Backbone as CSV, one residue per row, in Angstrom:
resi,resn,N_x,N_y,N_z,CA_x,CA_y,CA_z,C_x,C_y,C_z
1,MET,109.677,133.603,111.858,110.389,134.091,110.678,111.280,135.255,111.067
2,ARG,112.499,135.303,110.561,113.408,136.388,110.858,113.059,137.580,109.972
3,MET,112.958,138.744,110.582,112.503,139.931,109.873,113.659,140.914,109.715
4,ASP,113.878,141.375,108.475,114.976,142.281,108.197,114.794,143.634,108.864
5,SER,113.538,144.000,109.202,113.270,145.302,109.803,113.689,145.352,111.272
6,LYS,113.994,144.213,111.860,114.408,144.179,113.260,115.804,144.784,113.395
7,PRO,116.064,145.505,114.491,117.421,146.031,114.687,118.411,144.876,114.843
8,PRO,119.654,145.055,114.367,120.642,143.963,114.459,121.013,143.671,115.907
9,VAL,120.862,142.425,116.294,121.231,141.974,117.633,121.924,140.627,117.469
10,SER,123.145,140.510,117.959,123.861,139.251,117.809,123.275,138.198,118.741
11,LEU,123.360,136.954,118.301,122.903,135.827,119.113,124.087,134.907,119.381
12,SER,124.101,134.315,120.567,125.098,133.297,120.894,124.467,132.297,121.835
13,PHE,125.023,131.091,121.835,124.447,129.996,122.614,125.524,129.311,123.439
14,GLU,125.161,128.947,124.663,126.096,128.217,125.525,125.690,126.757,125.638
15,PHE,126.689,125.875,125.567,126.500,124.444,125.745,127.455,123.939,126.822
16,PHE,127.168,122.760,127.353,128.133,122.104,128.232,128.586,120.809,127.569
17,PRO,129.804,120.349,127.848,130.311,119.138,127.187,129.481,117.920,127.582
18,PRO,129.001,117.154,126.612,128.239,115.942,126.945,129.136,114.887,127.576
19,LYS,128.532,114.040,128.409,129.294,113.027,129.139,129.206,111.636,128.511
20,THR,128.289,111.457,127.583,128.093,110.138,126.972,128.013,110.278,125.457
21,PRO,128.236,109.183,124.710,128.067,109.236,123.249,126.652,109.650,122.856
22,GLU,125.659,109.191,123.635,124.273,109.568,123.342,124.075,111.066,123.525
23,GLY,124.697,111.604,124.585,124.608,113.036,124.827,125.281,113.837,123.728
24,ALA,126.383,113.315,123.216,127.094,113.994,122.131,126.248,114.027,120.864
25,ASP,125.573,112.908,120.563,124.699,112.858,119.390,123.533,113.830,119.547
26,LYS,122.969,113.870,120.742,121.846,114.767,120.993,122.275,116.226,120.844
27,LEU,123.444,116.560,121.398,123.917,117.935,121.317,124.201,118.329,119.872
28,CYS,124.710,117.411,119.088,124.960,117.696,117.685,123.656,118.084,116.979
29,ALA,122.588,117.358,117.271,121.291,117.665,116.667,120.756,119.006,117.164
30,VAL,120.946,119.279,118.450,120.514,120.558,119.023,121.247,121.712,118.352
31,ARG,122.546,121.558,118.183,123.338,122.620,117.548,122.836,122.918,116.143
32,GLN,122.552,121.890,115.386,122.107,122.103,114.006,120.817,122.920,113.974
33,ARG,119.926,122.664,114.903,118.677,123.431,114.942,118.942,124.896,115.308
34,LEU,119.862,125.114,116.224,120.141,126.480,116.660,120.983,127.251,115.649
35,TYR,121.814,126.550,114.876,122.611,127.223,113.864,121.746,127.953,112.839
36,ALA,120.514,127.483,112.663,119.610,128.135,111.709,119.354,129.592,112.072
37,ARG,119.612,129.954,113.337,119.414,131.348,113.770,120.705,132.166,113.657
38,ARG,121.695,131.621,113.023,122.938,132.312,112.676,123.627,132.952,113.892
39,PRO,124.043,132.150,114.842,124.730,132.711,116.010,126.087,133.295,115.641
40,GLU,126.496,134.305,116.378,127.834,134.866,116.203,128.877,133.867,116.689
41,PHE,128.556,133.164,117.767,129.442,132.117,118.273,128.666,131.234,119.238
42,CYS,129.260,130.115,119.592,128.729,129.235,120.630,129.829,129.038,121.675
43,SER,129.470,129.129,122.939,130.446,128.914,123.999,130.250,127.526,124.603
44,VAL,131.326,127.007,125.189,131.291,125.670,125.791,131.901,125.763,127.180
45,THR,131.182,125.297,128.184,131.605,125.468,129.569,132.799,124.579,129.915
46,PHE,133.410,124.932,131.019,134.652,124.319,131.492,134.415,123.993,132.959
47,GLY,134.449,122.715,133.339,134.017,122.307,134.670,134.875,122.816,135.805
48,ALA,134.366,122.667,137.009,135.068,123.114,138.214,136.469,122.520,138.254
49,GLY,137.459,123.407,138.423,138.843,122.944,138.439,139.298,122.353,137.119
50,GLY,138.556,122.672,136.038,138.915,122.133,134.727,138.486,120.694,134.532
51,SER,137.463,120.248,135.277,137.087,118.832,135.272,136.551,118.342,133.935
52,THR,136.089,119.235,133.062,135.595,118.809,131.757,136.453,119.371,130.632
53,GLN,137.709,119.665,130.925,138.537,120.366,129.946,138.673,119.621,128.631
54,GLU,138.823,118.287,128.676,138.952,117.537,127.426,137.648,117.563,126.642
55,GLY,136.534,117.424,127.356,135.237,117.493,126.684,134.966,118.864,126.104
56,THR,135.433,119.898,126.806,135.267,121.262,126.298,135.961,121.418,124.954
57,LEU,137.216,121.008,124.895,137.980,121.165,123.659,137.399,120.317,122.535
58,GLN,136.953,119.107,122.857,136.368,118.248,121.828,135.111,118.881,121.246
59,THR,134.246,119.417,122.122,133.020,120.048,121.654,133.328,121.302,120.844
60,VAL,134.315,122.065,121.277,134.735,123.256,120.535,135.218,122.867,119.136
61,ARG,136.006,121.812,119.053,136.499,121.367,117.736,135.327,120.993,116.813
62,GLU,134.320,120.334,117.379,133.168,119.936,116.574,132.421,121.159,116.051
63,ILE,132.238,122.152,116.899,131.531,123.368,116.491,132.306,124.098,115.397
64,LEU,133.611,124.215,115.579,134.439,124.868,114.565,134.359,124.114,113.237
65,ALA,134.348,122.784,113.308,134.266,121.977,112.084,132.923,122.148,111.387
66,GLU,131.912,122.545,112.149,130.584,122.787,111.585,130.445,124.202,111.025
67,GLY,131.539,124.957,111.062,131.543,126.270,110.442,131.066,127.413,111.323
68,VAL,131.024,127.191,112.644,130.558,128.221,113.577,131.698,128.565,114.531
69,ASP,131.828,129.847,114.858,132.852,130.273,115.808,132.540,129.674,117.176
70,ALA,133.566,129.185,117.858,133.378,128.529,119.160,134.285,129.172,120.197
71,ALA,133.736,129.364,121.393,134.477,130.017,122.477,134.520,129.102,123.691
72,PRO,135.643,128.456,123.955,135.736,127.649,125.173,135.778,128.539,126.402
73,HIS,135.113,128.109,127.464,135.298,128.743,128.758,136.653,128.296,129.295
74,LEU,137.309,129.197,130.005,138.576,128.857,130.647,138.559,129.440,132.050
75,SER,138.534,128.559,133.064,138.559,129.026,134.454,139.968,128.861,134.999
76,CYS,140.327,129.737,135.940,141.734,129.788,136.343,141.999,129.472,137.805
77,ILE,141.000,129.520,138.666,141.288,129.322,140.083,141.766,127.887,140.307
78,GLY,142.849,127.747,141.057,143.436,126.439,141.277,144.392,126.012,140.180
79,ALA,144.523,126.840,139.125,145.365,126.478,137.993,146.760,127.104,138.123
80,SER,147.707,126.528,137.426,149.058,127.085,137.345,149.212,127.837,136.036
81,ARG,150.223,128.671,135.961,150.501,129.381,134.720,150.821,128.393,133.599
82,ASP,151.520,127.325,133.944,151.870,126.334,132.925,150.628,125.627,132.378
83,SER,149.689,125.292,133.279,148.487,124.590,132.812,147.627,125.495,131.935
84,VAL,147.501,126.760,132.319,146.730,127.701,131.495,147.438,127.927,130.165
85,ARG,148.756,128.026,130.205,149.522,128.182,128.964,149.269,126.996,128.036
86,GLY,149.196,125.797,128.608,148.911,124.611,127.802,147.543,124.676,127.152
87,HIS,146.543,125.150,127.894,145.200,125.292,127.316,145.213,126.303,126.182
88,LEU,145.904,127.413,126.372,145.950,128.443,125.339,146.603,127.905,124.068
89,HIS,147.666,127.139,124.215,148.317,126.549,123.046,147.373,125.577,122.329
90,ALA,146.638,124.783,123.123,145.690,123.831,122.522,144.572,124.567,121.795
91,PHE,144.096,125.663,122.377,143.040,126.444,121.732,143.540,127.037,120.414
92,GLN,144.753,127.578,120.429,145.296,128.151,119.207,145.472,127.081,118.130
93,ALA,145.937,125.910,118.533,146.137,124.824,117.574,144.813,124.375,116.956
94,ALA,143.724,124.501,117.729,142.401,124.095,117.249,141.741,125.164,116.386
95,GLY,142.322,126.356,116.337,141.735,127.433,115.547,140.778,128.327,116.314
96,VAL,140.819,128.265,117.647,139.947,129.093,118.480,140.376,130.554,118.399
97,LYS,139.395,131.443,118.289,139.670,132.881,118.220,139.026,133.654,119.370
98,ARG,138.254,132.974,120.178,137.507,133.641,121.244,137.531,132.770,122.487
99,ILE,137.689,133.388,123.664,137.713,132.671,124.941,136.792,133.386,125.923
100,VAL,136.080,132.608,126.726,135.328,133.154,127.856,136.191,132.927,129.098
101,ALA,136.786,133.987,129.627,137.747,133.898,130.725,137.047,134.122,132.064
102,LEU,137.140,133.138,132.945,136.414,133.152,134.214,137.333,132.793,135.375
103,ARG,136.990,133.289,136.551,137.702,132.824,137.735,137.370,131.363,137.988
104,GLY,136.103,131.028,138.015,135.661,129.660,138.236,135.634,129.295,139.704
105,ASP,135.123,128.118,139.989,135.023,127.599,141.349,135.707,126.247,141.414
106,LEU,136.426,126.019,142.495,137.071,124.725,142.694,136.057,123.669,143.129
107,PRO,136.342,122.407,142.848,135.485,121.346,143.367,135.436,121.398,144.897
108,SER,134.378,120.875,145.446,134.200,120.866,146.896,135.387,120.219,147.591
109,GLY,135.851,120.849,148.679,136.934,120.281,149.460,138.303,120.815,149.115
110,TYR,138.401,121.668,148.076,139.682,122.242,147.691,139.852,123.631,148.292
111,GLY,141.086,123.986,148.594,141.383,125.351,148.998,141.517,126.218,147.772
112,ILE,141.814,127.506,147.967,141.841,128.415,146.826,142.994,128.086,145.884
113,GLY,144.199,127.870,146.384,145.323,127.361,145.598,145.561,128.061,144.274
114,GLY,146.555,127.549,143.542,146.814,128.030,142.200,147.523,129.371,142.148
115,GLU,147.866,129.765,140.940,148.603,131.008,140.714,147.713,132.153,140.252
116,PHE,146.421,131.896,140.126,145.463,132.931,139.742,144.366,133.006,140.797
117,HIS,144.076,134.188,141.296,143.018,134.333,142.291,141.808,135.087,141.763
118,HIS,141.969,135.783,140.653,140.875,136.578,140.098,140.870,136.445,138.575
119,ALA,139.700,136.656,137.985,139.597,136.583,136.528,140.478,137.623,135.854
120,ARG,140.667,138.779,136.499,141.535,139.800,135.892,142.959,139.267,135.706
121,ASP,143.401,138.402,136.626,144.735,137.815,136.506,144.810,136.921,135.262
122,LEU,143.734,136.179,135.021,143.693,135.307,133.847,143.679,136.137,132.569
123,VAL,142.852,137.179,132.537,142.782,138.029,131.344,144.156,138.625,131.043
124,ALA,144.811,139.149,132.069,146.132,139.746,131.876,147.133,138.713,131.367
125,PHE,147.050,137.479,131.897,147.982,136.430,131.478,147.745,136.042,130.017
126,ILE,146.473,135.944,129.614,146.166,135.618,128.212,146.769,136.670,127.289
127,ARG,146.615,137.924,127.669,147.176,139.001,126.842,148.718,138.933,126.812
128,GLU,149.327,138.650,127.955,150.791,138.546,128.009,151.296,137.416,127.110
129,GLU,150.563,136.292,127.126,151.023,135.109,126.407,150.687,135.135,124.916
130,THR,149.542,135.709,124.565,149.045,135.570,123.191,148.731,136.889,122.503
131,GLY,148.981,138.007,123.162,148.697,139.293,122.535,147.225,139.440,122.201
132,SER,146.945,139.761,120.950,145.549,139.966,120.517,144.990,138.753,119.783
133,ALA,145.579,137.582,120.021,145.144,136.372,119.297,143.706,135.991,119.609
134,PHE,143.226,136.320,120.813,141.881,135.932,121.228,141.004,137.155,121.527
135,HIS,139.752,137.038,121.163,138.719,137.944,121.671,138.328,137.391,123.041
136,ILE,138.469,138.193,124.084,138.228,137.703,125.444,136.898,138.209,125.981
137,GLU,136.023,137.267,126.305,134.764,137.559,126.986,134.979,137.352,128.482
138,VAL,134.348,138.191,129.297,134.365,137.993,130.743,132.936,138.024,131.275
139,ALA,132.779,137.630,132.525,131.455,137.595,133.139,131.105,138.945,133.753
140,ALA,129.809,139.239,133.790,129.299,140.437,134.446,128.078,140.039,135.274
141,TYR,127.833,140.776,136.341,126.780,140.416,137.290,125.898,141.627,137.593
142,PRO,124.841,141.834,136.804,123.965,142.989,137.021,123.364,143.042,138.431
143,GLU,123.207,141.874,139.058,122.640,141.834,140.410,123.706,141.536,141.467
144,MET,124.965,141.690,141.108,126.119,141.508,141.986,126.521,140.039,142.116
145,HIS,127.811,139.810,142.004,128.352,138.468,142.225,128.033,138.043,143.655
146,PRO,127.604,136.784,143.854,127.182,136.361,145.200,128.284,136.441,146.247
147,GLN,129.555,136.493,145.823,130.654,136.578,146.786,131.243,137.983,146.900
148,ALA,130.686,138.945,146.178,131.191,140.320,146.245,130.786,140.966,147.563
149,ARG,131.623,141.894,148.039,131.337,142.574,149.300,130.256,143.641,149.152
150,SER,130.145,144.213,147.960,129.158,145.263,147.709,129.009,145.437,146.209
151,PRO,127.917,146.065,145.754,127.786,146.327,144.318,128.949,147.155,143.766
152,LEU,129.421,148.136,144.532,130.535,148.959,144.073,131.807,148.130,143.950
153,ASP,132.054,147.261,144.912,133.221,146.387,144.858,133.138,145.469,143.649
154,ASP,131.964,144.949,143.366,131.771,144.066,142.219,132.025,144.820,140.920
155,LEU,131.536,146.057,140.851,131.750,146.876,139.665,133.235,147.142,139.444
156,ARG,133.959,147.367,140.515,135.405,147.590,140.403,136.114,146.350,139.876
157,HIS,135.689,145.181,140.342,136.287,143.942,139.836,136.026,143.790,138.334
158,PHE,134.809,144.148,137.917,134.492,144.080,136.486,135.389,145.030,135.702
159,ALA,135.532,146.255,136.204,136.381,147.233,135.522,137.820,146.735,135.422
160,ASP,138.302,146.067,136.456,139.662,145.520,136.436,139.830,144.521,135.292
161,LYS,138.811,143.689,135.067,138.890,142.691,133.992,138.948,143.368,132.623
162,VAL,138.154,144.413,132.467,138.144,145.131,131.190,139.493,145.814,130.962
163,ARG,139.986,146.444,132.000,141.259,147.159,131.858,142.442,146.211,131.679
164,ALA,142.271,144.960,132.108,143.317,143.952,131.903,143.348,143.447,130.467
165,GLY,142.269,143.741,129.701,142.291,143.360,128.296,141.054,142.670,127.758
166,ALA,139.966,142.600,128.533,138.743,141.962,128.035,138.122,142.804,126.927
167,ASN,137.546,142.124,125.927,136.898,142.807,124.811,135.418,143.044,125.022
168,SER,134.763,142.128,125.726,133.321,142.224,125.915,132.912,141.345,127.092
169,ALA,131.642,141.431,127.457,131.162,140.714,128.640,129.826,140.045,128.362
170,ILE,129.608,138.938,129.065,128.325,138.235,129.069,127.847,138.211,130.503
171,THR,126.605,138.576,130.737,126.115,138.634,132.112,125.614,137.286,132.614
172,GLN,125.604,137.168,133.931,124.822,136.121,134.577,123.364,136.356,134.187
173,TYR,122.570,135.302,134.147,121.168,135.521,133.789,120.442,136.293,134.886
174,PHE,119.377,136.947,134.500,118.590,137.791,135.405,117.194,137.915,134.809
175,PHE,116.272,138.454,135.595,114.909,138.669,135.100,114.446,140.109,135.284
176,SER,115.379,140.988,135.589,115.077,142.413,135.762,115.855,143.219,134.729
177,ALA,115.140,143.724,133.724,115.800,144.557,132.725,116.357,145.825,133.350
178,ALA,115.710,146.309,134.410,116.186,147.517,135.082,117.561,147.298,135.695
179,ALA,117.805,146.109,136.252,119.108,145.802,136.834,120.193,145.820,135.753
180,TYR,119.872,145.281,134.590,120.827,145.284,133.478,121.123,146.707,133.027
181,ARG,120.082,147.510,132.849,120.290,148.879,132.382,121.131,149.672,133.372
182,ARG,120.869,149.484,134.661,121.640,150.206,135.672,123.105,149.772,135.646
183,PHE,123.337,148.483,135.500,124.716,147.992,135.447,125.453,148.605,134.256
184,VAL,124.830,148.601,133.089,125.470,149.168,131.899,125.737,150.663,132.100
185,ASP,124.779,151.376,132.692,124.988,152.799,132.971,126.190,152.999,133.890
186,ASP,126.311,152.152,134.900,127.437,152.255,135.840,128.771,151.969,135.139
187,VAL,128.752,150.989,134.241,129.960,150.658,133.485,130.369,151.835,132.591
188,ARG,129.399,152.412,131.912,129.693,153.546,131.032,130.203,154.746,131.842
189,ALA,129.669,154.922,133.053,130.104,156.037,133.899,131.569,155.921,134.283
190,LEU,132.112,154.703,134.217,133.530,154.489,134.497,134.396,154.717,133.257
191,GLY,133.757,155.060,132.160,134.502,155.294,130.931,134.791,154.035,130.138
192,LEU,134.075,152.955,130.429,134.280,151.674,129.746,133.189,151.479,128.705
193,ASP,133.596,151.201,127.459,132.601,151.098,126.388,132.465,149.683,125.827
194,VAL,132.921,148.675,126.568,132.821,147.296,126.073,131.358,146.872,125.972
195,PRO,131.018,146.060,124.962,129.661,145.520,124.890,129.374,144.628,126.101
196,VAL,128.183,144.772,126.670,127.740,143.935,127.787,126.492,143.195,127.306
197,VAL,126.652,141.920,127.011,125.574,141.122,126.416,124.787,140.415,127.523
198,PRO,123.469,140.563,127.548,122.669,139.878,128.570,122.692,138.363,128.397
199,GLY,122.896,137.655,129.491,122.750,136.209,129.500,121.294,135.856,129.765
200,ILE,120.732,134.971,128.953,119.303,134.647,129.012,119.107,133.185,129.388
201,MET,118.344,132.956,130.449,118.031,131.592,130.873,116.561,131.286,130.575
202,PRO,116.282,130.440,129.575,114.895,130.032,129.340,114.329,129.307,130.566
203,ILE,113.051,129.477,130.811,112.407,128.846,131.965,111.610,127.642,131.487
204,THR,112.041,126.464,131.896,111.328,125.241,131.516,111.042,124.337,132.711
205,ASN,111.757,124.562,133.817,111.652,123.692,134.981,111.832,124.557,136.220
206,SER,110.776,124.682,137.023,110.833,125.631,138.136,111.818,125.199,139.219
207,SER,111.860,123.921,139.571,112.775,123.478,140.629,114.227,123.644,140.191
208,GLN,114.501,123.368,138.912,115.848,123.532,138.381,116.258,125.004,138.410
209,LEU,115.348,125.882,138.020,115.638,127.313,138.016,115.906,127.813,139.429
210,LEU,115.106,127.396,140.377,115.302,127.817,141.765,116.646,127.338,142.293
211,ARG,117.020,126.121,141.935,118.295,125.562,142.391,119.471,126.323,141.780
212,PHE,119.417,126.560,140.478,120.486,127.307,139.815,120.623,128.704,140.408
213,SER,119.485,129.349,140.636,119.500,130.736,141.087,120.038,130.858,142.501
214,GLU,119.777,129.865,143.322,120.303,129.861,144.685,121.825,129.811,144.672
215,VAL,122.376,129.035,143.751,123.832,128.874,143.674,124.513,130.111,143.105
216,CYS,123.936,130.683,142.051,124.630,131.753,141.332,124.218,133.149,141.770
217,GLY,123.215,133.253,142.637,122.822,134.556,143.139,121.882,135.326,142.238
218,ALA,121.319,134.686,141.224,120.356,135.365,140.357,119.023,135.530,141.097
219,GLU,118.467,136.725,141.043,117.225,137.018,141.751,116.025,136.632,140.891
220,ILE,115.139,135.828,141.452,113.874,135.526,140.789,112.814,136.413,141.428
221,PRO,112.233,137.358,140.684,111.220,138.237,141.270,110.095,137.444,141.919
222,ARG,109.556,137.996,142.987,108.552,137.284,143.774,107.362,136.861,142.923
223,TRP,106.926,137.718,142.014,105.746,137.380,141.210,106.017,136.197,140.296
224,ILE,107.253,136.088,139.774,107.599,134.943,138.937,107.683,133.681,139.784
225,ARG,108.329,133.796,140.943,108.459,132.645,141.833,107.087,132.092,142.230
226,LEU,106.162,132.988,142.604,104.842,132.554,143.051,104.046,131.916,141.917
227,ARG,104.154,132.495,140.729,103.445,131.906,139.594,103.987,130.508,139.287
228,LEU,105.292,130.361,139.305,105.884,129.045,139.044,105.443,128.034,140.087
229,GLN,105.443,128.443,141.348,105.018,127.544,142.422,103.557,127.153,142.272
230,SER,102.739,128.059,141.763,101.307,127.781,141.634,101.015,126.713,140.584
231,TYR,101.953,126.507,139.647,101.734,125.514,138.595,102.076,124.101,139.043
232,GLY,102.742,123.972,140.190,103.077,122.640,140.683,103.860,121.841,139.667
233,ASP,103.355,120.667,139.289,104.033,119.797,138.326,103.490,119.944,136.906
234,ASP,102.715,121.004,136.667,102.137,121.240,135.340,103.222,121.807,134.417
235,ARG,103.954,120.922,133.788,105.108,121.351,132.993,104.710,122.202,131.800
236,GLU,103.584,121.890,131.195,103.148,122.664,130.030,102.885,124.119,130.410
237,SER,102.234,124.332,131.564,101.963,125.698,132.016,103.250,126.420,132.388
238,ILE,104.175,125.689,133.001,105.470,126.288,133.358,106.205,126.743,132.105
239,ARG,106.225,125.891,131.088,106.919,126.249,129.850,106.263,127.438,129.162
240,ALA,104.936,127.457,129.132,104.226,128.557,128.472,104.460,129.873,129.207
241,PHE,104.377,129.825,130.520,104.623,131.027,131.319,106.070,131.472,131.172
242,GLY,106.994,130.512,131.240,108.408,130.843,131.096,108.709,131.476,129.751
243,ARG,108.107,130.973,128.704,108.300,131.549,127.373,107.821,132.996,127.343
244,GLU,106.679,133.247,127.916,106.128,134.605,127.945,107.050,135.562,128.710
245,VAL,107.516,135.122,129.879,108.373,135.970,130.714,109.685,136.284,130.010
246,VAL,110.333,135.260,129.472,111.660,135.447,128.883,111.572,136.216,127.563
247,SER,110.540,135.952,126.769,110.380,136.705,125.526,110.156,138.185,125.806
248,SER,109.329,138.473,126.805,109.076,139.864,127.177,110.358,140.544,127.666
249,LEU,111.136,139.823,128.478,112.409,140.353,128.957,113.334,140.674,127.786
250,CYS,113.443,139.763,126.837,114.332,139.972,125.697,113.883,141.160,124.857
251,GLU,112.587,141.299,124.641,112.083,142.454,123.896,112.482,143.751,124.582
252,GLU,112.353,143.773,125.902,112.695,144.971,126.659,114.191,145.258,126.569
253,LEU,114.999,144.215,126.637,116.450,144.393,126.561,116.868,144.915,125.186
254,ILE,116.294,144.353,124.143,116.617,144.810,122.795,116.195,146.269,122.611
255,ALA,115.003,146.602,123.107,114.512,147.978,122.985,115.405,148.970,123.720
256,SER,116.065,148.491,124.794,116.918,149.391,125.570,118.351,149.440,125.033
257,GLY,118.600,148.715,123.934,119.900,148.813,123.280,120.881,147.703,123.553
258,ALA,120.439,146.586,124.118,121.361,145.464,124.351,121.990,145.032,123.027
259,PRO,123.300,144.816,122.998,123.979,144.491,121.734,123.780,143.055,121.263
260,GLY,123.279,142.212,122.132,123.094,140.815,121.766,122.344,140.073,122.848
261,LEU,122.112,138.793,122.610,121.482,137.902,123.587,122.283,136.607,123.606
262,HIS,122.679,136.183,124.798,123.458,134.952,124.961,122.589,133.961,125.734
263,PHE,122.191,132.874,125.084,121.252,131.932,125.685,121.977,130.767,126.362
264,TYR,121.633,130.542,127.629,122.101,129.370,128.366,121.170,128.218,128.005
265,THR,121.538,127.431,127.023,120.603,126.467,126.436,120.403,125.210,127.266
266,LEU,121.367,124.887,128.145,121.358,123.614,128.874,121.271,122.431,127.906
267,ASN,121.879,122.609,126.736,121.935,121.576,125.691,120.556,121.176,125.178
268,GLN,119.626,122.139,125.215,118.283,121.942,124.681,118.018,123.034,123.648
269,ALA,117.157,122.747,122.683,116.865,123.741,121.640,115.481,124.365,121.765
270,GLU,114.492,123.610,122.221,113.092,124.023,122.111,112.809,125.378,122.747
271,ALA,113.204,125.559,124.017,112.839,126.783,124.735,113.507,128.005,124.115
272,THR,114.758,127.869,123.719,115.463,128.993,123.086,114.835,129.338,121.747
273,LEU,114.517,128.336,120.950,113.894,128.581,119.654,112.522,129.224,119.805
274,ALA,111.783,128.829,120.833,110.456,129.413,121.060,110.574,130.907,121.339
275,VAL,111.532,131.288,122.175,111.749,132.702,122.471,112.169,133.451,121.211
276,LEU,113.085,132.885,120.443,113.529,133.544,119.216,112.400,133.677,118.208
277,ASP,111.510,132.695,118.171,110.325,132.810,117.320,109.477,134.012,117.749
278,ASP,109.290,134.161,119.045,108.509,135.293,119.557,109.153,136.630,119.196
279,LEU,110.482,136.630,119.152,111.214,137.863,118.841,111.333,138.113,117.351
280,GLY,110.936,137.129,116.536,111.097,137.246,115.098,112.539,137.198,114.657
281,ARG,113.361,136.406,115.368,114.797,136.353,115.081,115.184,134.997,114.493
């Protein structure tokens, strides 16, 4: 049950574009269940090199038609100014008011290419082309971007994105509230007051989590890793433990002043709803 005595914390959910009609039907049902928690917006991912761009826009249109604010991801590496301009025009025509602006990664086998090399370039271009038409979200990495040369270098890149015109940030998922608090303190020390919303990854599958974390550089604390490994194929125990860990993390983040929680749903509702139930949200 949602409790009015709880401090206000915005909620948002991330989805990826479904690849089949069955997946689209399933995602529609998932969205309806999550809408009951009154999200501020829902974001929709954009594949490597824009590989799911049509699916992204279609899913965004569906969310907007359902009465919820939708934020398409827009990645720029390998893209031209003309192609990004085309996406921005399509977003405006669809009624989009918010964009998640990312550098992104090219599909395997491609060189860096394109007219944008950093997310700050994309943010600046969006502002040049559309002024204040969009609320721009950017990525943040409390545990450092896996390709950054140092934490300080990563922080400087983040500051560049904000100074280029970003309104707020969503972090990569993490399991250390201390890392998040330190990152926010470092951001504030630079004189930047943008909201930094923690990205939350529910734990439902240990092998999947380990695989994702290896790719994106998210640190899984040793005690969590060992507990997950000890459960083997016991999915029920993994889900119960994951719920406990993530709910506790969210409580700590809210207590420390996090402005919101952004859930990486993986197009599923159960694990996110379980955590929100624990939080009374």
